[in-house]
N, C-alpha and C positions, 0 to 999 in steps of 0.2 A: 198700118196701125201702130201708134206709139206704144212702146212697152211701158208697163206700170213701173213707177219709181218706188223703191222701198228703201228703208234705212240700211245703213251698213250693218247694224245689229241683226236685222232680219236676214240680210245676205249671209251673215255668218251662220245663223241658225239653219237656214236652208242648205247651206254648203255642208254643214255637219250631217244633216239628214241625207243629203246626196251621197255622203261617204258611208252611209249605213250605220251611223251612230244612233243609239237609242238610250244610252245611259251616260250621264255626266256626274262628276263629283266636284263640288265646289263650295265657295263661300263668297257672298256678295260684298261689295264695297263701293266707294264713290266713283272710282275710275272705270268700273265695269257695270255700273247701274243700268245704262241703256240696254246692254245685252240681257241683264236679268229682267228688265221690263218686258223685253220681247219674249223671253222664255215663258212668261205668264200666259201668252197666247198659244204656246206650243206644248202645253202639258200632256196632250194626248199622244204626241209623237216623240217627245224627249223627256225621259225620266231624270229629274235632277235630284241628286242625293246631297242633302245639306250636311256637310261634315262640321266638326267643331273647331278645326284648326287646319290651315292650308297645307301643312305637312301631311296631315291625314288625307287630304284630297289627292295629293300626288301618290302616296302609298296605296290608297284605295284603287286609283287608276292602274297602278302596277299589279295589284292582286287580281283585278279584273282581267287585265291583258294576259297574265300568265296562265290562267286556267281556261280562258275562252279562245285564245289565239287571235283575238281582235285587238285593235288599237284602243288603249285606255285614254280617256279624256278628262281633264280637270280644268276648272275655270276659277281664277282668283283675281283679286284687285291689284292695284299697283303698290309700289313701296313695300311695306311689311308683308302684304299678302303674297307678293311675288318672291321676296326673299325667304319667307317661310316655306315655300315650295321647293327651294333649291336643294335641300337634302334629298328629297324624293327624285329630283331630276338627276342628281349625281348618282344616286343608287341605281336608277334605271339605265344610265349610261354604262356603268360597270357590269351590270347584269344583262345587258342587251335586251331591255324590255321596251316595246313600242308604246310610248305615250305621247300625246300632244297636250301641252300646257298652254292655255290661252289666258294671258294676263292683261288686265287693264293698264292703260298708261295715260299720262296727262295729255292734253291737247298738243298737237304738233308745234303750235306757235310758242309754247312754254318750254319745249325741250331744251335742256341745257341751262335753265334758269334756276335750278334748285327749287322748283315749284313743290307745293305740298304733296307729299307721298310720291315724288319723282325719284326713280332709281334707274341707272343705266343697265337694264336687265339683259339686253343683247350682249354687252361686253362681259357681264358677269357670267353668263351661261354659255357663251361660245365654246369654252374649253370642255364643257361637260354635256354637250348636245351634238346630235348629228347635223342640226341646222337651227339657227336662231335668227328670227327675222322680225323687223318692226313694220307693222302695217300703219301707214300714215294717210292713205287715201281709200275711200270706200270702194272705188273701182278695182282695187287690187285684191279684194277679199276672196272672191272665188278661186283665183289663181293661187293665192297664198295658202288657203286651206287645202286645196287639192295637192299642192306640192308638199305641204307638211305631212299629210297622210301617206303619200307615196314614199317620201324619205323615211318616215318612221317605221313603216312596215316592210320595206323592200330590203333585200340583201341581209346584212347583219342588222337586225332591228335596233332601235334606240329612241331616245327622247328628242322631241322637237319643241321649241318654244316659239309662240306667236305673241309678240308684244303689241297690243292693240290700242293705238292712240284714240282718245275719247272722241275727237272730232270725226274720225273715220267711222265711229259707231253711230253717229247721228246724221251724217251726210246722206243724201239720197243718191241712189244708183239704179240703173236698169240692170236687173240681175239676170245673168246667164250662167247656168251651172257649168263647171269646168272639171275635166278629167285629165289627169297627168299620168303617163306611164313611161316617160322618157325625159331625162335631163342631160343636156350635153355635158360631157366630161365626167359624169357620175356613172360608174359601172358597179351596180349593186351586186351582180353575180358574175364572177370571172368566167370566161369561156373555158369549158372543159377541154383538157389537153389529152388526146388519145394516147400520146407517148407516155405521159405520167400514169394514166390508167393501166396501160400494159406493164409498165415497170413495177408499179405497186403490186399488181396481181402476180407477177413472176416472183417477186421477193416473198410474198405471202405463201405461194405454192411451195417454195423451197424451205420454208421455215420449219424448224423442229419444235420451237417453243414460242409460238405467236401469242401476243398479249394485247388486248384492246382496251383503250381508255375512252369511256363514253361520256361526253359532255352534254350541256344543255342545247348545243347546236342541233342535236338529233331531234329534240322536242320542238325547237323553233322552226326546223325544216320539215316537221311532220314526217320524219323518216323512220319512225319506230318499226314499221314492218320491214323496210329495207335493211335496217340494222339487224333484225332477227334473222333474215334470210342470209345475210352476209356471214354472221357468226356461225350459224348452224351448218352452212355448206362447208366451210373450212374448219369447223370444229374449234373455234377460237374462244377461250375463256375471256371474260371481260370484267372490268371494274368500273364503277361510276363515280363521277365527281359529285360534289354536294348538290349542284343544280341539275345534274343529269340523272338523279336517283330514280325517277319514275319513267325514264326513257326505255327501260328494260324491266319487265316484271321481276319483282324481288325473288319469286320462286323459280324463275327460269334456271335450269341446271347449269347454264354457262355464266350466270351472274355470280361473281365471287365476292361482291360487296362493294364497300365504299373505299375510295382512294384518299390518301392525304393524312394530315396531321392527326386526326382522330379516326382515321379509316381502319379497315380490317387488316389484320396481320398479314394474311396471304397476299393481297393486292400490293401492299408496300414492299414486302420482301421479294416477290416475284418480278417486280419492276426491274430489279437489278440482277435477275437471272434469265429473263426472256432473251431470245435472239432477234426477235422482230417486235417492236413496240408500235402499235397502230393507234394514233390519237384521232378521235372523231368528234369534231365540233367542240373542242376544249382548247384552252389557251395556255396550258402549262403554268398555272398560277403557283406562286411560291408555297401556298399551303398544300399543294399536291406534290411538288417536286422536292421540297426541302433544299438541301445544298446542291446547286446545279453542277458543281465540279465533280460530284460523285453520282450523278443521276443517270442511270441506264446507259453507261458508257460502253457496255458490251453489245448493245443492240443497234440494229438498223432502225431508223425512225421514219415512219410513214405518217404524214400529217394531212388529214382531211379537214379543210376549212374553207369558209366562204369569204373570209377576210384576209387578203394577202399580207396585211400588216402583222398578223399573228405568226406567220411562218418565219422561223429562225429568230424570232424575237427573244425567246428564252432558251429554247432547245434547238440545236442544229439538226435539220432534217436530212434524211437520205433522199426521200421523194416527197414533194409537196403535191397533193391532189386538190387543186383549187376548184371551187364550184359549190353548187347546192348539194348537200350530202344526200338528199333524196335521189338525185340523179347520179352523182359520182359513186355512191355505194352500190347502186344497181349496176352501173357499168363495170365496176371491178368484180362484182359477184358473178357476172356472166363469164368472166375469164378465169374464175377460180376452179380448181379441181376439188372434187368431193374428197374430204380428208378426214383423218381420225387421229386425234392427239390425246388419246386416253391416258397414256403414261404422264404426259405433261399436266393434264387436268387433274389427275389423281394426286399429283405432287402438292396440290393445294390442301388436301385433306388433313395432313398432319398439322398444318398451320391453323386450320379451322378448329381442330380438336384442342390444340394448345390454347387458343384464344378463348374457346368456350369454357374450358376448365379454369383458366386463370382469371377471366374477366366476366364473360357473359352470364354464366350460370348463377353466380352470386349477385349479379346486378338485376336480373329479371326474375329470379326465384330465390330471394334472400330468405334464410331460415330464421333470422333474428334481427333485432335492432330496428331502427326507424325505417319507414317506407323509403325506397330509393326512386330516383327519377326514372330509371330504366324500367322498373316494374310497372310504373304507372303508364308509361308510353306503350310498353308491350301489351298491357291489358286493354288499353283503348284501341290499339290497332287490331287486336284479336276480336274485340267486341264489335268492330265495324267491318269485320271480315276483310280487312285490308283494302277496302274500297273507298275510303274517305279521301278528301283533299287534306293534305297536311300543310298547315301554315305554322311557321315558328317565328319567335322573336330571335334575339341574338344572345349567345352565351352558352352556358352549360345545357340549358333546355334545348337549344338548337342542335348541339352535337349529339346529345342523348337521343333526341327525336330522329335525327338522321340515321343513327345506328339501329334503333329498335322499332321504328315505325316501318311497316312494309307496304308495298305498292303492287296493285294489280291492274291499274289503269294509267294511261298517259296523262300528262299535264296535271300531276297531283302533288307536286312539290313546290311550295311557295315560301321562299326565305330570302333574306338579304345576304348575298354571298360576297361580292367584291368589296362593298363598302362596310358591311358588318354593322348595320344601323339598328341600335337599340331603339325600340319604339315603333319599328317597322310593322310588327306583327298584327296588332289589333286593327288598324285601318286596312292593312292588306287583306286580312281575313274578311272584313266587311266587303271589300271589293271582290274577293273571290266568291263570296256568297251570291253577289249579284251576277258574276260571270258564269257561275255554275249552279243555278238555282235548284237543280234537281239532285244535287249531291250533298252529302254531309261534309261540313267544313269543321275540322278539328284544329283548334289553335292552341299551341303550347307556348307558355311564356314563363319568365321568372318574375319575382316581385319587383326587381329593378326596372326591367324593360316595360312592364305593364304600366308603371306609373309615369312613364315618359309620354304616353299618348292616351292615358286613361279617360280623358274627356270624350273620346270617341264612343264610350258607352252611351253617350247622349244620342249619337247617330243611330245606334242599335235601337234605342228606346223609340226614336221618332219613326224609323222605317220598319220596325218589326223584323229586322234581319235575323236569320237563324245561324248563329255561330256558337259552337261548343267551345268554351274557353276553359282550358285546363291550366290552372296556375300552380306551378311547382315552386312552392314557397320554402326557401331555406334561410330567409332573413339575412341573406348575404348577396353581394354582387359575386355570384358563384365562380365565374370563369376567372375574374381578376383574383379572387381568393385562391383559386387553384394555382395560379402562377406565383402568387405570393408564398404559398406553401412550398412549392417546388424550387423556386429560383430566388426568393427574397427572404429566406431564413424565417418564414412564418411571421413576418411583420405585417399584420393585417391592417394596413393603413387605409382608413375610410372605406372599408368594404362591408362591415356589419351594418345592417339596416334595421331601424325601428319602423315597423309597418302599421298601417291602419287596418281596420276590420274590412277586408275586401268584400266579404259576403254582404255586409251592411251597405257598402257603397253600391254594389250591384243592385241590391234591393231598392235603393233610392232611385235607381234608373228603371225600375220595373222589371229587372232581370232576376229570375230565380237562381238560387245558388245553395251551395252546401260546403261545409268545411270538413275534411277528413283528416283524422290524426292517427287512427288505428288501422292496421292492415286488414283486419276482418271486415271493415266497413267499405273497403275500396270497390269491390266488385258490384255491390248493391248501388253505390253512388254513381258508378259509371253507367249502370243500367238505367238508373233514374234520369241521368243527364241525357242519354240518347233517346229516352222515351218521352222527354219533355218537348212540347211544341215550342218553337222559338229558341232564343238564346238561353244559355245556362252557364253559370260560373261555378266550376268545380275547383275549389282550393284544396290542395293536398299539402300537408305539412311534411316535407321530406327532410332527409338527413342533411345537416349543415356541412358535413365534411366530405360529401360525395365528390368523387374524382372521375373525370371522363378519361377512361383508358380504352384501348391503347392510345399512346401519345408519342408523336415524333417531335422533339423539341424544335422550336423555331430555328430555321437555318441549319439544322443538323442533317446528316445523311438519312435518306428515306428508310434505310434498313435499321437504323438505330431506334427501335421501337420499345418504348417503356410499357410494360404490362401491369405496373403497379409498384 
């Protein structure tokens, strides 16, 4: 019996369903119209979320992937549709976020002719994807989609681009679903080396001052339980990177806080005091290490990572433990001796007390003056019992949120780390709301970043998405202003902002909102926001001269910590 022939567009849609996809973020256009026409017949199986800009589609797919652990998918048209998505693709590459971007393309016969809305997307995106491929024939669709999802989700996750020629969308093909779990010469997970496991365990067992750095790799590898067993058995204090903050509950006694430029005092100082530094699923980013010439030179370095390219890239390791950290952590833990490092753990306490007195207390419990960003974030975290998903934009709002929002559940931190993309937050929060529909999503932003993708309020209006938007409005590009104050003699060049009435804008999109200017209004406004069904915009007028401390100046020694 002859198999029924279907269009390439339907082959794509069936292939997505075969991969377990049920939510897409996208924006239609001429070169992807056959796919959108097919989606009309699959409304019951595939939920399509119409964003208001293609950058929003890519960021929404990221937010969805980060909280759900699934591959995020976005669909865009050719030319400007594809190029608008590139910021999200680059962001996903630097933050190891698995997304598949499906872009329309002109018909194969016109490739290279500068046809209307033609752009060489494969060449543009090859440096910022795990794989970028152009589909020119309908018969290649099942294979290309299967390979795209396998590459995106396997090993160290990341973005994949499928550039989909229009002729392949309308050609007929006998569809056969395809599954891929192997690609020749592609080794997503290095084989675990028993010698490295034994060597790492021996070094940790003999350590007097072991110190663990926890990165997003723990979240990506679903190794949160293995991490806890590892730390608890050997009694190892730990600090978390920005993207790794929810890998370990904030209240865990071994969690000493955040690493890096605006991290906690103890984690930064103790990096240059420990005798063994254990990096787990993190890449020694410059915002964590500061000046590499003075970074942890006294310590033996053990690096757990799934990507061999990260080993010795920035920091020379003593032992590299390659593999999936869910497996490698468990293997090392088996060889660890039950230990007690109480004196070493207690040495963090004076740092915590000093930081609390110099920075934290006056930031989250100010006695006078304008409302601070820290007190707003602390109050929202407390009101959600530290169970919400945190989404941030980029800037001071991001750093204050990372410092004062607390976590009790995994996969709860969604922010743009490596690329630092202003405008990331609002669409990413929408994606997170679809990826974790039963959780509260709290999105913190500044007045600058919100306006970069403010059109996505239209996506909220259309879908009824539930996002709690907390706008920390200081009428400045706050982080740039902070650098201007510290390093550019207070020359505030193009950082003050004249802003619109954000509550009115939200109201125009059918989103309830409220502006708070007085401290005594804050608690009631937060309660009202959380009690409201659906999205809500809480605008808080915060101090203009707020500064994120502690701070390690860019490129400086990690122990040169400014407290104010």
